[in-house]
C-alpha positions as CSV (number, residue, x, y, z in Angstrom):
1,M,-0.1,0.1,-0.4
2,I,1.6,3.2,-0.8
3,P,1.7,5.7,2.0
4,V,-1.3,8.7,1.6
5,N,0.5,11.4,3.6
6,P,4.3,10.5,3.8
7,E,5.9,13.2,5.2
8,G,3.2,13.3,8.4
9,R,2.0,16.4,7.8
10,Q,-1.2,17.7,9.7
11,Q,-3.7,18.4,7.7
12,R,-6.6,21.2,7.9
13,K,-10.5,19.9,8.6
14,S,-12.6,21.0,5.5
15,K,-15.2,24.0,5.5
16,V,-18.3,24.2,4.8
17,M,-20.7,26.8,3.4
18,E,-21.2,29.7,5.8
19,G,-24.7,30.4,6.9
20,M,-25.6,26.4,7.0
21,T,-27.1,25.0,9.9
22,S,-25.0,22.6,12.4
23,A,-27.8,20.0,11.0
24,S,-28.0,20.5,7.5
25,R,-23.8,20.1,7.5
26,L,-23.7,16.2,8.6
27,N,-25.9,15.6,5.7
28,L,-23.5,16.8,3.5
29,I,-19.8,16.9,1.9
30,P,-18.1,20.2,2.6
31,A,-18.4,22.2,-0.8
32,C,-14.8,23.8,-1.2
33,A,-12.0,22.2,1.1
34,P,-8.7,24.2,1.3
35,V,-6.1,21.6,1.1
36,A,-2.7,22.3,3.3
37,D,-1.1,18.9,3.0
38,Y,0.1,20.1,-0.5
39,V,3.2,21.9,0.1
40,P,5.5,21.5,-2.9
41,Q,9.4,23.0,-2.7
42,R,9.6,26.3,-3.5
43,W,11.1,26.2,-6.9
44,L,8.0,23.9,-7.8
45,R,5.8,27.0,-6.7
46,N,4.9,27.8,-10.1
47,G,1.9,26.7,-12.4
48,H,3.1,27.0,-15.4
49,L,6.2,24.8,-14.3
50,Q,4.0,22.7,-12.5
51,S,1.9,22.1,-15.9
52,V,4.5,21.1,-17.8
53,W,7.2,19.2,-15.6
54,S,5.9,15.6,-15.5
55,T,5.8,15.8,-19.6
56,L,8.8,16.8,-19.7
57,F,10.5,15.2,-17.0
58,R,8.7,12.3,-15.0
59,S,9.0,8.5,-16.7
60,V,6.7,5.8,-15.2
61,S,7.7,2.1,-15.8
62,L,4.8,-0.3,-15.4
63,A,4.4,-3.8,-17.1
64,E,3.0,-3.6,-20.3
65,P,-1.2,-4.0,-20.3
66,A,-3.8,-6.0,-22.1
67,V,-5.1,-4.4,-25.0
68,E,-8.7,-4.7,-25.9
69,V,-10.2,-2.9,-28.2
70,I,-14.4,-2.7,-28.2
71,A,-17.0,-1.6,-30.7
72,T,-19.2,1.2,-30.2
73,S,-23.1,1.3,-31.7
74,D,-22.0,3.7,-34.5
75,N,-19.8,1.3,-35.8
76,D,-16.6,2.7,-34.3
77,E,-13.9,1.4,-31.9
78,L,-12.2,2.5,-28.5
79,R,-9.1,0.6,-27.4
80,L,-8.9,0.1,-23.8
81,D,-5.6,-0.6,-21.7
82,W,-6.2,-3.3,-18.6
83,H,-3.8,-3.7,-15.9
84,R,-5.5,-7.0,-14.4
85,Q,-4.0,-8.4,-11.1
86,G,-7.4,-10.5,-9.9
87,S,-8.9,-7.9,-7.5
88,D,-12.7,-7.3,-7.3
89,R,-12.3,-3.4,-7.4
90,L,-12.3,-1.5,-11.0
91,A,-10.7,1.8,-11.3
92,I,-11.5,3.6,-14.8
93,I,-9.4,6.4,-16.0
94,S,-10.0,9.3,-18.3
95,H,-7.4,11.2,-20.1
96,G,-7.0,14.9,-21.0
97,L,-7.2,16.6,-24.4
98,E,-5.0,15.2,-26.9
99,G,-3.7,12.6,-24.2
100,H,-3.6,8.7,-24.0
101,S,-3.9,5.8,-21.9
102,R,0.2,6.0,-21.9
103,R,0.7,9.5,-20.6
104,P,2.7,10.2,-17.3
105,Y,-0.1,11.4,-15.3
106,I,-2.1,8.1,-16.6
107,L,0.6,5.6,-15.4
108,G,1.5,7.3,-12.1
109,L,-2.5,6.9,-10.8
110,T,-2.1,3.4,-12.6
111,R,1.0,2.6,-10.3
112,A,-0.5,3.7,-7.0
113,L,-4.3,2.2,-7.5
114,L,-2.4,-1.0,-8.6
115,A,-0.2,-1.1,-5.4
116,D,-3.4,-0.4,-3.3
117,G,-5.3,-3.3,-4.8
118,W,-7.3,-2.4,-7.6
119,D,-7.3,-3.0,-11.3
120,V,-7.2,-0.6,-13.3
121,L,-8.9,0.1,-16.7
122,A,-7.3,3.4,-18.7
123,W,-9.0,4.1,-22.1
124,N,-8.4,6.1,-25.3
125,F,-10.5,8.8,-26.7
126,R,-11.6,7.9,-30.3
127,S,-8.5,9.1,-32.3
128,C,-6.0,9.1,-29.3
129,G,-3.2,6.6,-29.0
130,G,-1.7,6.7,-32.1
131,I,-5.2,5.2,-34.2
132,M,-7.3,7.5,-36.2
133,N,-11.2,6.3,-35.5
134,R,-13.4,5.5,-38.0
135,Q,-16.6,7.6,-37.6
136,P,-15.8,11.3,-39.1
137,R,-16.4,12.4,-35.0
138,F,-13.7,12.0,-32.8
139,Y,-14.0,13.3,-29.2
140,H,-15.1,15.9,-27.2
141,S,-15.8,17.5,-23.6
142,G,-19.2,16.0,-23.6
143,S,-18.4,12.5,-25.4
144,T,-20.2,10.3,-22.3
145,D,-21.8,8.0,-24.6
146,D,-18.0,6.7,-24.9
147,L,-17.5,6.5,-21.4
148,A,-20.9,4.8,-20.8
149,R,-19.4,2.0,-23.0
150,V,-16.1,1.8,-21.4
151,V,-18.4,1.2,-18.1
152,E,-20.8,-1.0,-19.5
153,Y,-17.8,-3.0,-21.1
154,G,-16.1,-3.4,-17.7
155,L,-18.9,-4.5,-15.4
156,G,-20.0,-6.3,-18.3
157,E,-18.0,-8.4,-21.2
158,G,-14.9,-7.2,-19.5
159,N,-16.0,-8.3,-16.2
160,P,-16.3,-12.4,-16.4
161,G,-17.9,-13.8,-13.4
162,G,-18.9,-10.8,-12.2
163,V,-16.1,-10.2,-9.8
164,Y,-16.0,-6.5,-9.5
165,R,-18.3,-5.5,-6.9
166,T,-17.1,-1.8,-6.6
167,V,-15.9,0.7,-9.4
168,G,-14.2,4.5,-9.3
169,L,-14.2,6.5,-12.0
170,A,-11.1,8.8,-12.3
171,G,-10.7,11.8,-14.7
172,F,-7.5,14.5,-15.8
173,S,-8.5,17.9,-17.4
174,M,-11.1,17.0,-20.0
175,G,-11.2,13.7,-18.7
176,G,-12.6,15.2,-15.5
177,N,-15.1,17.1,-16.9
178,L,-16.3,14.4,-19.1
179,T,-16.2,11.8,-15.9
180,L,-18.5,14.6,-13.9
181,L,-20.8,15.2,-16.8
182,Y,-21.2,11.6,-16.9
183,L,-22.1,10.9,-13.5
184,G,-24.5,14.1,-13.3
185,Q,-26.6,12.4,-16.9
186,Q,-26.5,9.3,-14.6
187,G,-27.9,10.6,-12.1
188,S,-30.0,8.6,-9.3
189,Q,-30.2,5.5,-12.1
190,I,-26.0,5.4,-11.7
191,D,-25.0,1.4,-11.4
192,S,-24.6,0.9,-7.8
193,R,-21.3,-1.0,-8.3
194,I,-19.9,2.9,-9.1
195,A,-18.6,4.1,-5.4
196,G,-17.8,7.4,-6.9
197,A,-15.2,9.5,-8.7
198,V,-11.7,11.6,-8.1
199,T,-10.7,14.0,-10.8
200,F,-8.0,16.8,-10.9
201,S,-7.5,20.3,-13.2
202,V,-11.5,19.7,-14.3
203,P,-12.0,22.4,-16.8
204,C,-16.0,22.2,-15.7
205,D,-16.9,25.7,-17.1
206,L,-15.7,25.5,-20.7
207,A,-16.3,28.9,-21.8
208,G,-14.2,30.4,-19.5
209,S,-11.6,27.8,-19.8
210,A,-11.7,28.4,-23.4
211,G,-10.9,32.0,-23.0
212,M,-8.5,31.8,-20.6
213,L,-6.6,29.7,-22.9
214,A,-6.9,32.4,-25.9
215,R,-4.7,34.9,-23.7
216,P,-1.6,35.7,-25.0
217,S,-0.1,34.9,-22.0
218,R,-0.9,31.1,-22.4
219,R,0.0,31.0,-26.4
220,I,2.2,28.2,-25.5
221,Y,-0.1,25.9,-24.5
222,M,-2.6,26.6,-27.1
223,Q,-0.1,26.8,-30.1
224,R,0.7,22.9,-28.4
225,F,-2.6,21.9,-28.8
226,L,-3.7,23.5,-32.3
227,R,-0.2,21.7,-33.5
228,D,-1.5,18.4,-32.4
229,L,-5.0,18.9,-33.4
230,H,-3.8,20.6,-37.0
231,A,-2.3,16.9,-37.6
232,K,-5.4,14.7,-36.4
233,M,-7.7,17.0,-38.8
234,A,-5.6,16.8,-41.4
235,D,-5.5,13.0,-41.3
236,K,-9.7,13.2,-41.3
237,A,-9.4,15.2,-43.9
238,R,-8.1,12.8,-46.0
239,L,-10.5,10.2,-44.9
240,F,-13.4,12.5,-45.3
241,P,-12.5,15.1,-47.8
242,E,-16.4,16.2,-48.6
243,L,-17.0,17.2,-44.6
244,I,-13.4,18.2,-43.0
245,D,-11.4,20.9,-44.7
246,V,-8.2,22.0,-43.0
247,A,-7.4,24.4,-45.6
248,D,-6.3,27.9,-43.7
249,F,-6.0,25.7,-40.5
250,E,-3.2,28.4,-39.7
251,S,-5.5,30.5,-39.6
252,I,-7.1,29.2,-36.1
253,R,-5.6,30.7,-32.8
254,N,-8.3,29.7,-30.1
255,F,-10.6,26.9,-29.2
256,R,-13.6,29.4,-30.0
257,Q,-12.4,29.1,-33.6
258,F,-11.4,25.4,-33.3
259,D,-14.8,24.4,-32.2
260,D,-16.8,26.5,-34.5
261,R,-15.3,24.6,-37.5
262,Y,-15.0,21.3,-36.6
263,T,-16.2,20.2,-32.7
264,A,-19.4,21.5,-33.3
265,P,-20.3,20.5,-36.7
266,L,-19.1,16.7,-36.4
267,H,-20.6,15.9,-33.3
268,G,-24.3,17.9,-33.6
269,F,-24.0,21.4,-31.7
270,R,-24.8,25.0,-33.1
271,D,-21.6,26.2,-32.3
272,A,-18.8,26.7,-30.0
273,E,-21.2,28.5,-27.4
274,D,-23.9,25.5,-27.8
275,Y,-20.8,23.4,-27.6
276,W,-19.4,24.3,-24.2
277,A,-23.3,25.3,-22.6
278,Q,-24.2,21.7,-23.3
279,C,-21.4,20.1,-22.5
280,S,-19.7,22.1,-18.9
281,A,-20.2,19.5,-16.3
282,L,-20.6,22.8,-13.8
283,T,-24.2,22.6,-14.7
284,R,-24.5,18.9,-14.0
285,L,-22.5,18.8,-10.9
286,K,-25.9,19.1,-9.0
287,D,-27.4,15.6,-10.4
288,I,-24.3,13.9,-9.0
289,Q,-25.4,11.0,-6.5
290,V,-22.3,9.2,-5.6
291,P,-19.6,11.1,-4.1
292,A,-17.5,12.9,-6.3
293,L,-13.8,15.0,-5.5
294,M,-12.8,17.5,-7.9
295,V,-9.7,19.2,-7.2
296,N,-8.7,22.1,-9.1
297,A,-5.2,24.1,-8.3
298,R,-5.6,27.9,-7.6
299,D,-2.7,28.8,-9.6
300,D,-3.9,26.3,-13.0
301,P,-3.0,28.7,-15.9
302,F,-5.9,26.5,-17.7
303,L,-8.6,27.2,-15.5
304,S,-11.2,30.1,-15.6
305,P,-12.9,31.4,-12.2
306,G,-16.0,29.6,-12.9
307,C,-14.1,26.1,-12.9
308,F,-14.2,26.9,-8.7
309,P,-17.6,27.0,-7.6
310,D,-17.7,27.3,-4.0
311,D,-21.4,27.5,-3.3
312,R,-23.6,24.5,-2.8
313,P,-26.4,25.1,-5.2
314,L,-24.0,24.2,-8.1
315,L,-22.1,21.6,-6.3
316,G,-24.8,19.4,-5.0
317,H,-25.0,17.1,-2.1
318,K,-22.2,14.6,-3.5
319,V,-19.7,16.7,-5.0
320,M,-16.2,18.3,-2.8
321,L,-14.1,20.7,-4.5
322,E,-10.3,21.3,-3.0
323,T,-8.4,24.3,-4.0
324,P,-4.6,23.8,-3.3
325,R,-2.8,27.1,-3.8
326,W,-0.2,25.0,-5.7
327,G,-0.3,21.8,-8.6
328,G,-0.7,23.8,-11.7
329,H,-2.8,22.0,-14.4
330,V,-2.3,18.0,-14.2
331,G,0.9,18.8,-12.2
332,F,0.7,17.8,-8.1
333,V,4.5,17.0,-8.6
334,E,6.0,15.4,-5.5
335,T,10.0,14.6,-5.6
336,A,9.4,11.7,-2.7
337,K,12.1,9.0,-3.2
338,D,8.9,6.5,-3.6
339,G,7.8,8.4,-7.2
340,Y,4.7,9.1,-6.2
341,Y,2.7,12.7,-6.8
342,W,0.6,14.2,-4.5
343,S,-2.7,13.9,-6.4
344,E,-1.6,10.1,-6.8
345,R,-1.6,9.8,-3.0
346,R,-5.1,12.2,-2.8
347,A,-6.5,9.8,-5.2
348,I,-5.7,6.7,-3.1
349,R,-7.0,8.3,-0.1
350,F,-10.2,9.5,-1.6
351,F,-10.8,5.9,-2.7
352,R,-9.9,4.4,0.6
353,G,-12.5,6.0,2.1
354,L,-15.0,4.9,-0.3
355,T,-14.6,1.6,0.6
356,D,-13.8,1.3,4.0
357,K,-17.2,2.2,4.1
């Protein structure tokens, strides 16, 4: 088992919304809980450095997973990485924008979960993981039909003998929004085996986050996303020239322009604004019926103020928001000898709280 607080630091108690009665507090998870136990070294107290550190400098070694390809209802495919060790608990991990199941942050959490006794299923969004999907559509922040298919498979065909009695969901960035949106849409119809979810660096206010990344100071991030998306759309254009055109792609400077031109029309939305409005998890948090943790660092350069909802009407009764002072975007870097990051310890601590009940 991995130590969840290796330095033995004291943790600050969570705060609930002011003005609530004592009786009502007993029935609610705290709305916004400042976290005191993530205190990185001074040189890591920078949101931009935290955001790029793992990509540039982290390597996580794991045994090769079992790869499985499953069909979707629209004649497409999803690729899954299975890390099985005979557990009756399954964690399903969703990656971020232009990520995949072998990114260091996915492997880091996978390693921690395996050490804590879970089986792990890390899946790739359509067109991610180095293999283009069959359909014109690819993926977006609201592709909950694909997550639903993965959950269904993990609990059905991928669960011979019905061994999985507990499922935990995890998501990073876009995958975090997708996870929370899925839970909100499921509401009270959620499979009883899904115990809860932990998410990190969640752009739950899509319009606000798109605005943040359109700022000149975030240009380096936007350029990288657009470079990767340009290559992807060029591949799509070769497959579906009647639907997709990449002429003058270089004129695109932000997500509003990209989503207006590609995401919205390919996935049935009117425009970028309609896509963001329908797919932001923010409006569905109140509908979630299982415990869910959203951890958003206050120095995250991707997140708008709207990604830090601190009132109970927005969060509902099951969602807890934690806002560490540091952490960047999918950072939460730690330099402990065991190689785990703080986010991995926090996820394990949260999941233990679900399964120890």
